[in-house]
C-alpha positions in Angstrom: -25.8 -24.8 -39.9 -28.9 -22.7 -39.4 -29.2 -19.6 -37.1 -31.7 -20.1 -34.2 -34.2 -17.4 -33.2 -33.5 -15.7 -29.9 -34.8 -17.8 -27.1 -36.5 -15.8 -24.2 -34.8 -18.4 -21.8 -31.5 -16.8 -22.6 -32.5 -13.4 -20.8 -29.6 -11.2 -19.9 -27.2 -13.4 -21.8 -29.0 -13.0 -25.2 -25.9 -11.0 -26.6 -23.5 -13.6 -25.6 -25.7 -16.4 -26.7 -25.9 -14.8 -30.2 -22.1 -14.2 -30.4 -21.6 -18.0 -29.7 -23.9 -19.0 -32.4 -22.4 -16.5 -34.9 -18.8 -17.4 -34.1 -18.5 -19.7 -37.1 -20.0 -17.1 -39.6 -17.6 -14.2 -38.5 -15.5 -12.9 -41.4 -12.5 -13.0 -39.0 -12.8 -15.9 -36.7 -11.6 -15.6 -33.1 -8.3 -16.9 -32.0 -8.4 -20.7 -31.7 -11.2 -21.3 -34.2 -9.9 -22.8 -37.5 -10.8 -21.2 -40.6 -11.6 -24.5 -42.0 -13.5 -27.1 -39.9 -14.3 -30.3 -41.7 -17.1 -31.3 -41.6 -18.8 -28.1 -41.2 -19.9 -27.3 -37.4 -23.0 -29.2 -36.5 -25.8 -28.2 -34.2 -25.7 -30.6 -31.2 -28.4 -30.4 -28.4 -27.7 -32.2 -25.1 -29.6 -32.0 -21.7 -27.6 -31.6 -18.7 -29.3 -32.0 -15.1 -28.0 -30.2 -12.2 -28.9 -30.0 -8.5 -27.7 -26.8 -7.0 -27.2 -26.2 -3.3 -29.9 -23.6 -2.1 -28.1 -20.3 -1.0 -29.5 -20.4 2.6 -28.0 -23.9 3.0 -24.7 -22.6 1.9 -24.9 -19.6 4.5 -25.9 -21.8 7.4 -23.4 -24.8 6.8 -20.6 -22.2 6.1 -21.0 -20.8 9.6 -21.2 -24.3 11.1 -18.2 -25.9 9.6 -15.4 -23.3 9.8 -13.4 -22.8 12.9 -11.0 -19.9 13.9 -7.4 -20.6 12.7 -8.4 -24.0 11.2 -7.0 -23.8 7.6 -5.4 -27.3 7.1 -6.4 -30.7 5.9 -8.8 -32.3 8.4 -8.3 -35.6 10.3 -10.9 -38.3 9.9 -12.6 -37.4 13.3 -13.2 -33.8 12.2 -14.4 -34.7 8.8 -16.8 -37.1 10.7 -17.8 -34.3 13.0 -18.7 -32.0 9.9 -20.7 -34.9 8.3 -22.8 -35.0 11.6 -23.3 -31.1 11.5 -24.6 -31.1 8.0 -26.5 -34.3 8.2 -30.0 -32.5 8.0 -28.9 -30.3 5.3 -29.1 -30.9 1.4 -25.3 -30.7 1.0 -22.9 -33.6 0.6 -19.7 -34.0 2.7 -17.6 -33.3 -0.3 -19.6 -30.1 -1.1 -19.2 -28.9 2.5 -15.4 -29.6 2.6 -15.0 -27.8 -0.6 -17.2 -24.8 0.7 -14.9 -24.7 3.7 -11.8 -24.4 1.5 -13.5 -21.5 -0.3 -14.5 -19.7 2.9 -10.8 -20.1 4.1 -9.4 -18.9 0.7 -11.6 -15.7 0.9 -10.4 -15.2 4.5 -6.9 -15.5 3.4 -7.4 -13.0 0.8 -9.2 -10.4 3.1 -7.1 -11.1 6.1 -3.7 -10.3 4.4 -3.5 -6.6 5.2 -4.7 -7.1 8.7 -2.0 -9.8 9.3 0.7 -7.5 7.8 -0.5 -4.7 10.0 0.2 -7.0 12.9 3.6 -8.3 11.6 5.7 -6.9 14.4 3.5 -8.1 17.1 3.5 -11.5 15.5 7.4 -11.3 15.4 7.5 -10.3 19.0 5.3 -13.2 20.1 7.2 -15.5 17.8 10.7 -14.7 19.2 9.2 -15.1 22.7 8.4 -18.6 21.8 4.9 -18.7 20.8 4.3 -21.3 18.0 3.0 -20.6 14.5 -0.4 -22.4 14.8 -1.2 -20.4 17.9 -0.2 -17.3 16.2 -2.4 -18.2 13.1 -5.4 -18.7 15.6 -4.8 -15.4 17.2 -5.2 -13.6 13.7 -7.4 -16.1 12.2 -5.2 -16.3 9.3 -3.4 -19.3 7.2 -0.2 -20.4 9.1 2.0 -19.9 6.0 0.7 -16.3 5.6 1.4 -15.7 9.2 4.9 -17.2 8.7 5.4 -14.9 5.7 4.5 -11.8 7.9 7.0 -12.8 10.4 9.7 -13.0 7.7 8.6 -9.7 6.5 8.7 -8.1 10.0 12.5 -9.0 9.9 12.6 -6.7 6.9 13.3 -9.5 4.3 12.2 -8.5 0.8 9.4 -10.4 -1.1 11.8 -11.9 -3.3 14.0 -13.1 -0.4 11.0 -14.5 1.4 10.0 -16.4 -1.8 13.5 -18.0 -1.9 13.5 -18.8 1.7 10.1 -20.7 1.5 11.1 -22.7 -1.5 14.6 -23.5 0.1 13.8 -23.8 3.9 17.4 -24.9 4.4 18.5 -21.2 4.3 16.5 -20.6 7.4 17.3 -21.3 11.2 16.5 -24.7 12.7 13.5 -23.3 14.6 12.3 -21.5 11.4 12.4 -24.6 9.5 10.7 -26.5 12.0 7.8 -23.9 12.4 7.6 -23.4 8.6 7.0 -27.2 8.1 4.3 -27.0 10.9 2.6 -24.3 8.9 2.8 -26.0 5.6 1.4 -29.1 7.1 -1.5 -27.1 8.7 -2.3 -25.0 5.8 -4.3 -26.1 3.0 -5.0 -22.6 1.5 -1.5 -20.8 1.3 0.8 -23.8 1.4 3.7 -23.5 -1.1 3.2 -27.2 -2.6 -0.2 -27.3 -4.5 0.9 -30.1 -6.9 -1.8 -32.6 -5.9 -4.6 -29.9 -6.3 -3.3 -29.6 -9.7 -3.2 -33.2 -10.6 -6.8 -33.8 -9.5 -8.0 -30.7 -11.6 -6.0 -32.0 -14.7 -7.7 -35.4 -14.4 -11.1 -33.9 -14.1 -10.6 -31.9 -17.3 -9.2 -35.1 -19.0 -12.5 -36.9 -18.0 -14.8 -34.0 -19.3 -12.9 -34.1 -22.6 -13.5 -38.0 -22.7 -17.2 -37.2 -22.1 -17.8 -34.7 -24.8 -15.7 -36.8 -27.3 -17.9 -39.8 -26.4 -21.0 -37.9 -27.5 -19.4 -36.6 -30.7 -18.8 -33.0 -29.9 -15.5 -31.7 -31.3 -13.3 -29.3 -29.5 -9.7 -27.9 -28.8 -8.0 -28.0 -25.4 -6.4 -25.6 -23.4 -2.7 -26.9 -23.9 -3.2 -26.7 -27.6 -4.7 -23.0 -27.6 -1.8 -22.0 -25.0 0.9 -23.2 -27.5 -0.7 -21.5 -30.4 -1.2 -18.3 -28.7 2.4 -18.1 -27.3 3.5 -18.4 -30.8 1.2 -15.8 -32.2 0.7 -13.4 -29.2 4.0 -14.2 -27.0 1.6 -15.4 -24.1 -1.7 -17.3 -23.5 -4.6 -14.8 -23.6 -7.9 -16.9 -24.0 -7.6 -20.5 -23.1 -10.7 -22.1 -22.0 -10.4 -25.8 -20.9 -12.5 -26.8 -24.1 -13.2 -24.6 -27.0 -15.9 -26.3 -29.1 -15.8 -26.6 -32.8 -19.4 -27.6 -33.1 -22.6 -25.5 -32.3 -23.3 -27.2 -29.0 -26.5 -26.1 -27.1 -26.8 -27.4 -23.4 -30.3 -27.2 -22.0 -31.1 -25.2 -25.1 -28.6 -22.5 -24.2 -25.5 -22.0 -26.8 -22.1 -23.2 -25.4 -19.0 -22.1 -27.2 -16.5 -23.1 -24.5 -16.3 -24.9 -21.1 -14.2 -24.3 -18.2 -13.7 -27.0 -15.5 -13.6 -26.1 -11.9 -12.4 -28.8 -9.4 -14.3 -27.4 -6.4 -17.7 -26.2 -5.2 -19.1 -23.2 -7.0 -20.1 -21.1 -3.9 -21.8 -17.8 -4.0 -19.0 -16.1 -2.0 -17.9 -12.7 -3.3 -14.1 -13.3 -3.9 -14.4 -16.7 -6.1 -17.4 -15.3 -7.9 -15.5 -12.2 -9.1 -12.4 -14.2 -9.9 -14.5 -16.5 -12.1 -16.5 -13.6 -13.6 -13.2 -11.9 -14.7 -12.2 -15.2 -16.4 -15.7 -15.6 -18.1 -15.6 -12.1 -19.4 -12.4 -12.9 -21.2 -13.9 -15.8 -23.1 -17.4 -14.3 -23.8 -15.7 -11.2 -25.4 -14.5 -13.4 -28.3 -16.2 -16.7 -28.3 -19.8 -15.8 -26.6 -21.7 -17.8 -24.2 -20.1 -20.8 -22.4 -20.4 -22.8 -19.2 -18.6 -23.7 -16.0 -18.7 -27.2 -14.7 -18.1 -27.6 -11.2 -16.7 -30.9 -9.9 -18.6 -30.5 -6.7 -21.8 -28.8 -7.8 -22.6 -25.1 -7.1 -24.8 -22.8 -5.1 -28.1 -21.4 -6.7 -27.0 -17.9 -5.4 -24.0 -18.0 -7.6 -24.7 -15.6 -10.5 -22.3 -15.3 -13.6 -23.0 -13.3 -16.7 -22.2 -15.3 -19.9 -21.8 -18.7 -18.5 -24.2 -21.4 -17.6 -23.5 -23.3 -14.2 -23.4 -27.0 -14.4 -22.5 -29.7 -12.0 -20.7 -33.0 -12.8 -23.8 -35.3 -12.3 -23.9 -36.5 -16.0 -20.2 -37.4 -16.0 -18.6 -40.6 -15.1 -16.1 -39.8 -12.4 -14.9 -43.2 -11.4 -11.3 -42.6 -12.5 -11.2 -39.3 -10.3 -12.7 -40.9 -7.3 -10.3 -43.9 -7.5 -7.5 -41.5 -7.8 -8.6 -39.5 -4.7 -9.0 -42.8 -2.8 -5.5 -43.9 -3.8 -4.2 -40.7 -2.3 -6.0 -40.7 1.0 
């Protein structure tokens, strides 16, 4: 495998691009990269078309589709309403709904302290008969987080609250009823996220099938996790795919890929969270890529990772899965 000269297109990511190219020639290879790869890593160039959403569109649409206190799954008439609202903008309904979820997640994180500061007032109103959804609208916070604040105002410990939410039968009849209402109306902070994880795992499987079909070798996250638990006691650096060939996507080296089953918004909280993850991978493997199931905003900037959408991938299995669940 021959080294490639520095490409001006790599820009500020030149250092991580070179690290990705040289990872197979390092005297001590990074964790997860076998000492012996047979046959030797091959340079594989592929083109990957993406169609990002303009930043100004994200900002405009974000303000139009988010309602105060609305954090749950949407009824079909509300989805139809959003589809009408965004009709004249270059963003799909799937992207808009994923953007709405990202905005609500950010609101959830940044509203936590504000909700806890009002926990005594929330408890007072709750015990006076106000329902959990009305209280969520009052503070513009996720219903489950509001319910947690009410339990905290009763001087329950964090551990006690965690147990009560997992075992609602320990609560009073009204609390059980209001918690169920909160769970049903909260897509952000609800306790059961199993369906989200199932869809994300399926998206990862589909990406693996795609790269396998074009002859690119890789190791998967599960395999890396088991290996690192044995050697390090815990998973440390486990991208969804760690490539064993010198893959170049759109001319940019790509040592690893992480799959995100959502829209890559340019919001502060998800960007910082993803950048922290990217930094862990680039430190040892070099340049990689993030593939967003629902595309991404052109205002999203990540050091050390190329942003891609899922346009070149056959998503029929994932679409069928989602339709079967609706």
